[in-house]
SEKEDREN-479452 format. One record per residue: residue number from 1; residue in one letter; y, z, x of N, C-alpha, C in turn. Coordinates in steps of 0.02 Angstrom, whole numbers, plus 50000, padded with zeros to 5 digits. Layout:
% SEKEDREN-479452
+-----+------+-------+-------+-------+-------+-------+-------+-------+-------+-------+
!  nr ! rest !  n.c2 !  n.c3 !  n.c1 ! ca.c2 ! ca.c3 ! ca.c1 !  c.c2 !  c.c3 !  c.c1 !
+-----+------+-------+-------+-------+-------+-------+-------+-------+-------+-------+
! NUM !    a !     Y !     Z !     X !     Y !     Z !     X !     Y !     Z !     X !
...
+-----+------+-------+-------+-------+-------+-------+-------+-------+-------+-------+
This chain:
% SEKEDREN-479452
+-----+------+-------+-------+-------+-------+-------+-------+-------+-------+-------+
!  nr ! rest !  n.c2 !  n.c3 !  n.c1 ! ca.c2 ! ca.c3 ! ca.c1 !  c.c2 !  c.c3 !  c.c1 !
+-----+------+-------+-------+-------+-------+-------+-------+-------+-------+-------+
!   1 !    m ! 51389 ! 53944 ! 53742 ! 51426 ! 53944 ! 53804 ! 51445 ! 53872 ! 53821 !
!   2 !    p ! 51509 ! 53857 ! 53836 ! 51528 ! 53788 ! 53851 ! 51501 ! 53767 ! 53919 !
!   3 !    s ! 51488 ! 53703 ! 53924 ! 51463 ! 53676 ! 53987 ! 51513 ! 53625 ! 54012 !
!   4 !    f ! 51532 ! 53630 ! 54075 ! 51580 ! 53584 ! 54104 ! 51546 ! 53549 ! 54162 !
!   5 !    p ! 51545 ! 53482 ! 54162 ! 51516 ! 53446 ! 54219 ! 51554 ! 53463 ! 54283 !
!   6 !    s ! 51518 ! 53468 ! 54338 ! 51550 ! 53488 ! 54401 ! 51599 ! 53435 ! 54425 !
!   7 !    s ! 51591 ! 53372 ! 54404 ! 51636 ! 53320 ! 54427 ! 51707 ! 53332 ! 54401 !
!   8 !    d ! 51714 ! 53362 ! 54342 ! 51781 ! 53378 ! 54315 ! 51817 ! 53427 ! 54360 !
!   9 !    y ! 51780 ! 53475 ! 54387 ! 51810 ! 53524 ! 54432 ! 51829 ! 53492 ! 54498 !
!  10 !    q ! 51787 ! 53446 ! 54522 ! 51802 ! 53413 ! 54585 ! 51865 ! 53370 ! 54578 !
!  11 !    q ! 51873 ! 53337 ! 54520 ! 51932 ! 53296 ! 54509 ! 51994 ! 53340 ! 54505 !
!  12 !    a ! 51987 ! 53400 ! 54479 ! 52044 ! 53445 ! 54474 ! 52060 ! 53479 ! 54540 !
!  13 !    g ! 52019 ! 53469 ! 54590 ! 52031 ! 53499 ! 54655 ! 51996 ! 53565 ! 54666 !
!  14 !    l ! 51954 ! 53585 ! 54619 ! 51917 ! 53647 ! 54626 ! 51849 ! 53631 ! 54656 !
!  15 !    c ! 51822 ! 53678 ! 54694 ! 51759 ! 53663 ! 54728 ! 51699 ! 53665 ! 54681 !
!  16 !    a ! 51697 ! 53710 ! 54633 ! 51641 ! 53714 ! 54586 ! 51663 ! 53755 ! 54526 !
!  17 !    p ! 51631 ! 53744 ! 54469 ! 51648 ! 53783 ! 54410 ! 51623 ! 53855 ! 54418 !
!  18 !    p ! 51655 ! 53902 ! 54386 ! 51629 ! 53970 ! 54388 ! 51558 ! 53973 ! 54362 !
!  19 !    a ! 51518 ! 54017 ! 54390 ! 51447 ! 54020 ! 54373 ! 51435 ! 54033 ! 54299 !
!  20 !    f ! 51479 ! 54072 ! 54266 ! 51467 ! 54088 ! 54196 ! 51481 ! 54029 ! 54150 !
!  21 !    f ! 51515 ! 53975 ! 54175 ! 51526 ! 53916 ! 54134 ! 51471 ! 53863 ! 54144 !
!  22 !    r ! 51433 ! 53869 ! 54196 ! 51384 ! 53817 ! 54212 ! 51322 ! 53825 ! 54169 !
!  23 !    n ! 51294 ! 53769 ! 54152 ! 51231 ! 53768 ! 54114 ! 51184 ! 53722 ! 54153 !
!  24 !    p ! 51142 ! 53750 ! 54196 ! 51100 ! 53709 ! 54239 ! 51053 ! 53662 ! 54201 !
!  25 !    a ! 51028 ! 53684 ! 54145 ! 50983 ! 53641 ! 54106 ! 51021 ! 53580 ! 54081 !
!  26 !    k ! 51081 ! 53589 ! 54057 ! 51121 ! 53533 ! 54032 ! 51140 ! 53486 ! 54089 !
!  27 !    e ! 51158 ! 53514 ! 54147 ! 51176 ! 53472 ! 54204 ! 51116 ! 53430 ! 54228 !
!  28 !    a ! 51057 ! 53460 ! 54229 ! 50997 ! 53423 ! 54250 ! 50982 ! 53369 ! 54199 !
!  29 !    e ! 50990 ! 53383 ! 54136 ! 50978 ! 53334 ! 54083 ! 51027 ! 53275 ! 54090 !
!  30 !    e ! 51090 ! 53290 ! 54104 ! 51140 ! 53238 ! 54112 ! 51124 ! 53193 ! 54171 !
!  31 !    q ! 51100 ! 53223 ! 54226 ! 51084 ! 53183 ! 54285 ! 51023 ! 53139 ! 54274 !
!  32 !    l ! 50977 ! 53161 ! 54233 ! 50917 ! 53122 ! 54220 ! 50927 ! 53070 ! 54165 !
!  33 !    d ! 50975 ! 53080 ! 54122 ! 50987 ! 53035 ! 54066 ! 51019 ! 52970 ! 54092 !
!  34 !    p ! 50984 ! 52913 ! 54086 ! 51013 ! 52851 ! 54111 ! 51075 ! 52828 ! 54072 !
!  35 !    y ! 51081 ! 52850 ! 54011 ! 51138 ! 52829 ! 53970 ! 51199 ! 52872 ! 53981 !
!  36 !    y ! 51192 ! 52928 ! 54015 ! 51248 ! 52973 ! 54026 ! 51303 ! 52938 ! 54067 !
!  37 !    f ! 51282 ! 52903 ! 54119 ! 51331 ! 52866 ! 54160 ! 51367 ! 52814 ! 54117 !
!  38 !    l ! 51329 ! 52777 ! 54077 ! 51360 ! 52727 ! 54035 ! 51409 ! 52758 ! 53986 !
!  39 !    q ! 51389 ! 52814 ! 53956 ! 51433 ! 52847 ! 53908 ! 51497 ! 52871 ! 53940 !
!  40 !    q ! 51491 ! 52897 ! 54000 ! 51550 ! 52926 ! 54033 ! 51595 ! 52873 ! 54065 !
!  41 !    s ! 51565 ! 52819 ! 54089 ! 51605 ! 52771 ! 54126 ! 51625 ! 52709 ! 54086 !
!  42 !    l ! 51582 ! 52686 ! 54041 ! 51596 ! 52623 ! 54008 ! 51624 ! 52629 ! 53937 !
!  43 !    l ! 51606 ! 52682 ! 53902 ! 51629 ! 52687 ! 53832 ! 51704 ! 52687 ! 53824 !
!  44 !    p ! 51742 ! 52718 ! 53867 ! 51815 ! 52713 ! 53858 ! 51841 ! 52642 ! 53861 !
!  45 !    y ! 51808 ! 52599 ! 53900 ! 51830 ! 52530 ! 53907 ! 51799 ! 52484 ! 53855 !
!  46 !    l ! 51747 ! 52507 ! 53822 ! 51712 ! 52465 ! 53774 ! 51757 ! 52446 ! 53716 !
!  47 !    k ! 51797 ! 52492 ! 53691 ! 51843 ! 52477 ! 53636 ! 51894 ! 52425 ! 53658 !
!  48 !    t ! 51918 ! 52431 ! 53719 ! 51966 ! 52382 ! 53745 ! 51934 ! 52314 ! 53751 !
!  49 !    a ! 51872 ! 52312 ! 53776 ! 51837 ! 52249 ! 53784 ! 51825 ! 52215 ! 53717 !
!  50 !    i ! 51806 ! 52254 ! 53667 ! 51794 ! 52226 ! 53600 ! 51860 ! 52200 ! 53571 !
!  51 !    a ! 51914 ! 52237 ! 53581 ! 51979 ! 52214 ! 53556 ! 52000 ! 52149 ! 53590 !
!  52 !    l ! 51989 ! 52144 ! 53656 ! 52005 ! 52082 ! 53692 ! 51961 ! 52024 ! 53669 !
!  53 !    f ! 51897 ! 52039 ! 53655 ! 51852 ! 51988 ! 53630 ! 51876 ! 51961 ! 53562 !
!  54 !    e ! 51896 ! 52006 ! 53518 ! 51920 ! 51985 ! 53452 ! 51984 ! 51944 ! 53459 !
!  55 !    e ! 52028 ! 51965 ! 53504 ! 52090 ! 51927 ! 53515 ! 52075 ! 51858 ! 53544 !
!  56 !    t ! 52025 ! 51855 ! 53588 ! 52004 ! 51791 ! 53616 ! 51978 ! 51745 ! 53561 !
!  57 !    r ! 51937 ! 51772 ! 53517 ! 51912 ! 51732 ! 53461 ! 51969 ! 51707 ! 53417 !
!  58 !    n ! 52019 ! 51750 ! 53406 ! 52077 ! 51731 ! 53366 ! 52116 ! 51674 ! 53400 !
!  59 !    v ! 52128 ! 51680 ! 53465 ! 52164 ! 51628 ! 53501 ! 52125 ! 51563 ! 53499 !
!  60 !    e ! 52060 ! 51566 ! 53510 ! 52019 ! 51505 ! 53509 ! 52018 ! 51473 ! 53440 !
!  61 !    s ! 52017 ! 51513 ! 53387 ! 52016 ! 51484 ! 53320 ! 52083 ! 51452 ! 53301 !
!  62 !    h ! 52136 ! 51470 ! 53337 ! 52202 ! 51441 ! 53324 ! 52221 ! 51388 ! 53375 !
!  63 !    g ! 52172 ! 51358 ! 53407 ! 52186 ! 51303 ! 53452 ! 52180 ! 51317 ! 53526 !
!  64 !    g ! 52168 ! 51378 ! 53545 ! 52158 ! 51395 ! 53615 ! 52223 ! 51410 ! 53652 !
!  65 !    m ! 52216 ! 51417 ! 53717 ! 52273 ! 51435 ! 53759 ! 52277 ! 51385 ! 53816 !
!  66 !    m ! 52337 ! 51361 ! 53829 ! 52347 ! 51314 ! 53883 ! 52353 ! 51351 ! 53949 !
!  67 !    t ! 52338 ! 51315 ! 54003 ! 52348 ! 51345 ! 54069 ! 52422 ! 51352 ! 54083 !
!  68 !    d ! 52439 ! 51384 ! 54138 ! 52510 ! 51397 ! 54153 ! 52550 ! 51333 ! 54161 !
!  69 !    n ! 52520 ! 51281 ! 54189 ! 52557 ! 51219 ! 54199 ! 52554 ! 51173 ! 54137 !
!  70 !    g ! 52517 ! 51192 ! 54086 ! 52514 ! 51154 ! 54024 ! 52473 ! 51091 ! 54027 !
!  71 !    q ! 52434 ! 51081 ! 54080 ! 52395 ! 51020 ! 54088 ! 52331 ! 51020 ! 54047 !
!  72 !    r ! 52301 ! 51078 ! 54037 ! 52237 ! 51080 ! 54001 ! 52228 ! 51147 ! 53966 !
!  73 !    r ! 52176 ! 51150 ! 53923 ! 52161 ! 51212 ! 53888 ! 52117 ! 51256 ! 53930 !
!  74 !    r ! 52124 ! 51321 ! 53920 ! 52080 ! 51369 ! 53954 ! 52013 ! 51371 ! 53918 !
!  75 !    t ! 51962 ! 51389 ! 53956 ! 51897 ! 51402 ! 53925 ! 51901 ! 51470 ! 53890 !
!  76 !    p ! 51854 ! 51485 ! 53845 ! 51856 ! 51551 ! 53813 ! 51853 ! 51609 ! 53863 !
!  77 !    g ! 51815 ! 51601 ! 53917 ! 51813 ! 51652 ! 53969 ! 51881 ! 51659 ! 54004 !
!  78 !    g ! 51914 ! 51602 ! 54015 ! 51980 ! 51603 ! 54045 ! 52031 ! 51637 ! 54001 !
!  79 !    v ! 52025 ! 51626 ! 53935 ! 52069 ! 51659 ! 53887 ! 52059 ! 51734 ! 53890 !
!  80 !    f ! 51996 ! 51756 ! 53892 ! 51980 ! 51827 ! 53895 ! 52010 ! 51858 ! 53958 !
!  81 !    i ! 52000 ! 51826 ! 54015 ! 52026 ! 51852 ! 54079 ! 52102 ! 51854 ! 54077 !
!  82 !    s ! 52133 ! 51802 ! 54050 ! 52206 ! 51800 ! 54046 ! 52232 ! 51857 ! 54002 !
!  83 !    l ! 52200 ! 51867 ! 53944 ! 52221 ! 51922 ! 53900 ! 52210 ! 51989 ! 53934 !
!  84 !    f ! 52156 ! 51995 ! 53972 ! 52142 ! 52057 ! 54009 ! 52197 ! 52071 ! 54059 !
!  85 !    k ! 52217 ! 52019 ! 54096 ! 52269 ! 52029 ! 54147 ! 52337 ! 52045 ! 54116 !
!  86 !    l ! 52350 ! 52020 ! 54056 ! 52414 ! 52031 ! 54023 ! 52417 ! 52094 ! 53982 !
!  87 !    d ! 52360 ! 52128 ! 53972 ! 52357 ! 52187 ! 53929 ! 52393 ! 52246 ! 53963 !
!  88 !    p ! 52446 ! 52272 ! 53932 ! 52483 ! 52328 ! 53963 ! 52445 ! 52394 ! 53959 !
!  89 !    d ! 52395 ! 52400 ! 53916 ! 52357 ! 52462 ! 53909 ! 52309 ! 52474 ! 53967 !
!  90 !    i ! 52291 ! 52421 ! 54002 ! 52245 ! 52427 ! 54058 ! 52285 ! 52440 ! 54121 !
!  91 !    s ! 52267 ! 52492 ! 54157 ! 52306 ! 52512 ! 54216 ! 52300 ! 52459 ! 54272 !
!  92 !    e ! 52351 ! 52457 ! 54313 ! 52352 ! 52410 ! 54369 ! 52297 ! 52426 ! 54419 !
!  93 !    d ! 52279 ! 52490 ! 54425 ! 52225 ! 52508 ! 54471 ! 52159 ! 52476 ! 54450 !
!  94 !    v ! 52145 ! 52476 ! 54385 ! 52083 ! 52446 ! 54361 ! 52085 ! 52371 ! 54373 !
!  95 !    k ! 52141 ! 52339 ! 54361 ! 52147 ! 52267 ! 54372 ! 52138 ! 52251 ! 54446 !
!  96 !    k ! 52168 ! 52291 ! 54490 ! 52160 ! 52279 ! 54561 ! 52088 ! 52288 ! 54583 !
!  97 !    e ! 52055 ! 52338 ! 54555 ! 51985 ! 52351 ! 54572 ! 51941 ! 52292 ! 54553 !
!  98 !    i ! 51955 ! 52263 ! 54495 ! 51914 ! 52207 ! 54471 ! 51931 ! 52142 ! 54507 !
!  99 !    f ! 51995 ! 52127 ! 54514 ! 52015 ! 52062 ! 54540 ! 52036 ! 52063 ! 54613 !
! 100 !    g ! 52038 ! 52121 ! 54644 ! 52060 ! 52125 ! 54713 ! 52016 ! 52088 ! 54761 !
! 101 !    q ! 51951 ! 52095 ! 54753 ! 51903 ! 52062 ! 54798 ! 51907 ! 51986 ! 54792 !
! 102 !    s ! 51916 ! 51961 ! 54731 ! 51920 ! 51889 ! 54723 ! 51984 ! 51862 ! 54754 !
! 103 !    r ! 52038 ! 51901 ! 54754 ! 52099 ! 51880 ! 54787 ! 52089 ! 51875 ! 54862 !
! 104 !    i ! 52053 ! 51924 ! 54889 ! 52040 ! 51923 ! 54962 ! 52000 ! 51861 ! 54980 !
! 105 !    e ! 51949 ! 51847 ! 54940 ! 51908 ! 51787 ! 54953 ! 51949 ! 51724 ! 54946 !
! 106 !    a ! 51993 ! 51721 ! 54897 ! 52035 ! 51662 ! 54887 ! 52082 ! 51652 ! 54947 !
! 107 !    r ! 52109 ! 51706 ! 54973 ! 52152 ! 51701 ! 55032 ! 52114 ! 51675 ! 55092 !
! 108 !    k ! 52052 ! 51700 ! 55101 ! 52011 ! 51676 ! 55157 ! 51999 ! 51601 ! 55151 !
! 109 !    m ! 51983 ! 51578 ! 55090 ! 51971 ! 51507 ! 55080 ! 52034 ! 51466 ! 55093 !
! 110 !    l ! 52091 ! 51491 ! 55072 ! 52154 ! 51456 ! 55082 ! 52170 ! 51451 ! 55157 !
! 111 !    r ! 52159 ! 51505 ! 55193 ! 52170 ! 51503 ! 55266 ! 52124 ! 51452 ! 55299 !
! 112 !    a ! 52061 ! 51451 ! 55278 ! 52014 ! 51403 ! 55307 ! 52036 ! 51331 ! 55291 !
! 113 !    r ! 52059 ! 51320 ! 55231 ! 52083 ! 51254 ! 55213 ! 52144 ! 51234 ! 55255 !
! 114 !    r ! 52189 ! 51282 ! 55264 ! 52249 ! 51267 ! 55305 ! 52230 ! 51250 ! 55376 !
! 115 !    k ! 52182 ! 51287 ! 55403 ! 52159 ! 51272 ! 55471 ! 52130 ! 51202 ! 55474 !
! 116 !    g ! 52091 ! 51185 ! 55424 ! 52060 ! 51119 ! 55421 ! 52111 ! 51064 ! 55414 !
! 117 !    r ! 52166 ! 51077 ! 55381 ! 52217 ! 51026 ! 55370 ! 52250 ! 51007 ! 55436 !
! 118 !    t ! 52261 ! 51054 ! 55480 ! 52291 ! 51036 ! 55544 ! 52244 ! 50990 ! 55582 !
! 119 !    n ! 52180 ! 51006 ! 55581 ! 52131 ! 50963 ! 55614 ! 52122 ! 50898 ! 55577 !
! 120 !    f ! 52133 ! 50898 ! 55512 ! 52125 ! 50838 ! 55472 ! 52175 ! 50785 ! 55495 !
! 121 !    a ! 52237 ! 50804 ! 55508 ! 52287 ! 50757 ! 55530 ! 52267 ! 50726 ! 55597 !
! 122 !    e ! 52241 ! 50767 ! 55642 ! 52218 ! 50742 ! 55706 ! 52159 ! 50694 ! 55696 !
! 123 !    d ! 52114 ! 50711 ! 55651 ! 52056 ! 50668 ! 55639 ! 52077 ! 50601 ! 55610 !
! 124 !    v ! 52126 ! 50601 ! 55565 ! 52150 ! 50538 ! 55537 ! 52180 ! 50495 ! 55592 !
! 125 !    a ! 52217 ! 50525 ! 55637 ! 52247 ! 50487 ! 55692 ! 52192 ! 50457 ! 55736 !
! 126 !    k ! 52139 ! 50495 ! 55749 ! 52084 ! 50470 ! 55790 ! 52049 ! 50412 ! 55756 !
! 127 !    v ! 52037 ! 50419 ! 55691 ! 52003 ! 50366 ! 55654 ! 52045 ! 50302 ! 55655 !
! 128 !    c ! 52110 ! 50310 ! 55645 ! 52154 ! 50251 ! 55646 ! 52153 ! 50217 ! 55714 !
! 129 !    s ! 52155 ! 50256 ! 55767 ! 52154 ! 50226 ! 55834 ! 52087 ! 50192 ! 55847 !
! 130 !    l ! 52032 ! 50222 ! 55824 ! 51966 ! 50190 ! 55832 ! 51962 ! 50125 ! 55793 !
! 131 !    k ! 51990 ! 50124 ! 55732 ! 51989 ! 50063 ! 55692 ! 52030 ! 50008 ! 55727 !
! 132 !    n ! 52086 ! 50027 ! 55756 ! 52127 ! 49978 ! 55792 ! 52090 ! 49950 ! 55851 !
! 133 !    k ! 52056 ! 49993 ! 55889 ! 52017 ! 49970 ! 55946 ! 51961 ! 49923 ! 55924 !
! 134 !    r ! 51928 ! 49942 ! 55869 ! 51872 ! 49901 ! 55843 ! 51898 ! 49833 ! 55820 !
! 135 !    f ! 51956 ! 49833 ! 55787 ! 51985 ! 49771 ! 55764 ! 52002 ! 49726 ! 55823 !
! 136 !    r ! 52032 ! 49756 ! 55875 ! 52050 ! 49716 ! 55935 ! 51987 ! 49689 ! 55968 !
! 137 !    y ! 51934 ! 49728 ! 55970 ! 51871 ! 49706 ! 56001 ! 51842 ! 49648 ! 55961 !
! 138 !    k ! 51841 ! 49653 ! 55894 ! 51816 ! 49598 ! 55852 ! 51859 ! 49536 ! 55860 !
! 139 !    f ! 51924 ! 49546 ! 55866 ! 51969 ! 49490 ! 55873 ! 51956 ! 49454 ! 55939 !
! 140 !    k ! 51943 ! 49493 ! 55993 ! 51928 ! 49464 ! 56058 ! 51862 ! 49425 ! 56055 !
! 141 !    l ! 51812 ! 49454 ! 56020 ! 51747 ! 49420 ! 56014 ! 51755 ! 49354 ! 55976 !
! 142 !    s ! 51796 ! 49354 ! 55924 ! 51804 ! 49293 ! 55885 ! 51841 ! 49240 ! 55926 !
! 143 !    l ! 51885 ! 49259 ! 55971 ! 51920 ! 49211 ! 56013 ! 51874 ! 49181 ! 56065 !
! 144 !    t ! 51828 ! 49222 ! 56091 ! 51784 ! 49197 ! 56143 ! 51729 ! 49152 ! 56115 !
! 145 !    h ! 51709 ! 49162 ! 56051 ! 51656 ! 49122 ! 56021 ! 51683 ! 49060 ! 55987 !
! 146 !    s ! 51746 ! 49051 ! 55982 ! 51770 ! 48991 ! 55947 ! 51777 ! 48932 ! 55991 !
+-----+------+-------+-------+-------+-------+-------+-------+-------+-------+-------+
Protein backbone atom coordinates (compact mmCIF):
# COMPACT_ATOMS: atom_id res chain seq x y z
CA UNK A 1 0.00 0.00 0.00
CA UNK A 2 1.53 3.40 -0.94
CA UNK A 3 2.19 5.90 1.80
CA UNK A 4 1.86 9.62 1.20
CA UNK A 5 3.13 12.16 3.73
CA UNK A 6 0.34 14.41 4.94
CA UNK A 7 2.37 17.52 4.08
CA UNK A 8 1.98 16.72 0.35
CA UNK A 9 -1.78 16.85 0.75
CA UNK A 10 -1.61 20.09 2.68
CA UNK A 11 0.49 21.67 -0.07
CA UNK A 12 -2.04 20.52 -2.65
CA UNK A 13 -4.82 22.19 -0.66
CA UNK A 14 -6.37 19.00 0.68
CA UNK A 15 -7.01 18.69 4.39
CA UNK A 16 -5.75 15.11 4.84
CA UNK A 17 -5.00 12.03 2.78
CA UNK A 18 -7.69 9.39 2.48
CA UNK A 19 -7.49 6.90 5.34
CA UNK A 20 -6.77 3.94 3.05
CA UNK A 21 -3.58 5.67 1.75
CA UNK A 22 -2.18 6.50 5.17
CA UNK A 23 0.39 4.35 6.86
CA UNK A 24 0.58 5.46 10.51
CA UNK A 25 3.67 3.38 11.26
CA UNK A 26 5.58 4.94 8.36
CA UNK A 27 4.45 8.46 9.33
CA UNK A 28 5.57 7.95 12.93
CA UNK A 29 8.91 6.59 11.74
CA UNK A 30 9.40 9.61 9.46
CA UNK A 31 8.67 12.02 12.30
CA UNK A 32 11.14 10.29 14.61
CA UNK A 33 13.89 9.91 12.01
CA UNK A 34 16.25 12.90 12.40
CA UNK A 35 17.56 12.45 8.87
CA UNK A 36 14.11 12.56 7.27
CA UNK A 37 14.02 16.35 7.45
CA UNK A 38 17.48 16.58 5.95
CA UNK A 39 16.59 14.18 3.16
CA UNK A 40 13.41 16.03 2.29
CA UNK A 41 14.64 19.59 2.62
CA UNK A 42 18.36 19.64 1.86
CA UNK A 43 19.08 16.88 -0.62
CA UNK A 44 17.51 18.65 -3.59
CA UNK A 45 19.87 21.58 -2.97
CA UNK A 46 22.91 19.45 -2.20
CA UNK A 47 23.61 18.72 -5.87
CA UNK A 48 23.39 22.41 -6.67
CA UNK A 49 25.72 23.28 -3.79
CA UNK A 50 28.28 20.69 -4.91
CA UNK A 51 28.10 21.98 -8.49
CA UNK A 52 28.64 25.55 -7.26
CA UNK A 53 31.54 24.40 -5.11
CA UNK A 54 33.19 22.69 -8.09
CA UNK A 55 32.66 25.79 -10.22
CA UNK A 56 34.17 27.92 -7.44
CA UNK A 57 37.24 25.67 -7.35
CA UNK A 58 37.51 25.97 -11.13
CA UNK A 59 37.30 29.78 -11.02
CA UNK A 60 39.88 29.94 -8.22
CA UNK A 61 42.29 27.65 -10.07
CA UNK A 62 42.08 29.95 -13.11
CA UNK A 63 43.00 33.11 -11.23
CA UNK A 64 39.88 33.95 -9.28
CA UNK A 65 37.12 36.47 -9.84
CA UNK A 66 37.41 40.23 -9.59
CA UNK A 67 34.89 42.35 -7.74
CA UNK A 68 32.39 44.39 -9.75
CA UNK A 69 34.55 47.50 -9.72
CA UNK A 70 37.69 45.53 -10.66
CA UNK A 71 39.72 46.82 -7.70
CA UNK A 72 40.42 43.47 -6.01
CA UNK A 73 39.86 39.73 -6.16
CA UNK A 74 36.98 38.03 -4.41
CA UNK A 75 37.61 35.53 -1.65
CA UNK A 76 36.60 31.92 -2.41
CA UNK A 77 33.48 32.43 -0.29
CA UNK A 78 32.67 35.58 -2.24
CA UNK A 79 33.07 33.67 -5.51
CA UNK A 80 30.68 30.98 -4.23
CA UNK A 81 28.08 33.58 -3.18
CA UNK A 82 28.43 35.42 -6.48
CA UNK A 83 27.98 32.22 -8.48
CA UNK A 84 24.98 31.35 -6.29
CA UNK A 85 23.35 34.71 -6.98
CA UNK A 86 23.99 34.41 -10.73
CA UNK A 87 22.74 30.81 -11.03
CA UNK A 88 19.52 30.80 -13.11
CA UNK A 89 18.51 27.35 -11.80
CA UNK A 90 17.99 28.69 -8.27
CA UNK A 91 14.62 30.38 -7.87
CA UNK A 92 14.40 34.02 -6.89
CA UNK A 93 12.30 33.05 -3.86
CA UNK A 94 15.15 30.97 -2.45
CA UNK A 95 17.62 33.80 -3.07
CA UNK A 96 15.33 36.31 -1.36
CA UNK A 97 14.85 33.97 1.59
CA UNK A 98 18.59 33.62 2.05
CA UNK A 99 19.74 37.18 1.32
CA UNK A 100 16.62 39.17 2.20
CA UNK A 101 17.45 39.55 5.88
CA UNK A 102 20.99 40.72 5.17
CA UNK A 103 19.62 43.37 2.79
CA UNK A 104 17.29 44.63 5.50
CA UNK A 105 20.20 44.84 7.95
CA UNK A 106 22.35 46.62 5.35
CA UNK A 107 19.60 49.19 4.77
CA UNK A 108 19.31 49.82 8.51
CA UNK A 109 23.06 50.38 8.76
CA UNK A 110 23.01 52.72 5.75
CA UNK A 111 20.19 54.77 7.27
CA UNK A 112 22.09 55.01 10.55
CA UNK A 113 25.21 56.14 8.71
CA UNK A 114 23.23 58.77 6.80
CA UNK A 115 21.76 60.07 10.04
CA UNK A 116 25.22 60.25 11.51
CA UNK A 117 26.57 62.14 8.51
CA UNK A 118 24.18 65.03 9.00
CA UNK A 119 25.33 65.30 12.61
CA UNK A 120 28.93 64.80 11.49
CA UNK A 121 28.85 68.05 9.50
CA UNK A 122 27.52 69.91 12.52
CA UNK A 123 30.18 68.34 14.73
CA UNK A 124 32.95 69.38 12.35
CA UNK A 125 31.66 72.95 12.39
CA UNK A 126 31.62 72.92 16.21
CA UNK A 127 35.15 71.55 16.40
CA UNK A 128 36.39 74.20 13.98
CA UNK A 129 34.77 76.99 15.96
CA UNK A 130 36.24 75.62 19.22
CA UNK A 131 39.70 75.45 17.64
CA UNK A 132 39.36 79.06 16.48
CA UNK A 133 38.32 80.17 19.97
CA UNK A 134 41.22 78.24 21.51
CA UNK A 135 43.67 79.75 19.03
CA UNK A 136 42.39 83.26 19.80
CA UNK A 137 42.68 82.58 23.54
CA UNK A 138 46.29 81.33 23.17
CA UNK A 139 47.09 84.32 21.00
CA UNK A 140 45.71 86.69 23.66
CA UNK A 141 47.73 84.91 26.36
CA UNK A 142 50.91 85.20 24.32
CA UNK A 143 50.32 88.95 23.83
CA UNK A 144 49.76 89.56 27.52
CA UNK A 145 52.89 87.62 28.60
CA UNK A 146 55.27 89.21 26.15
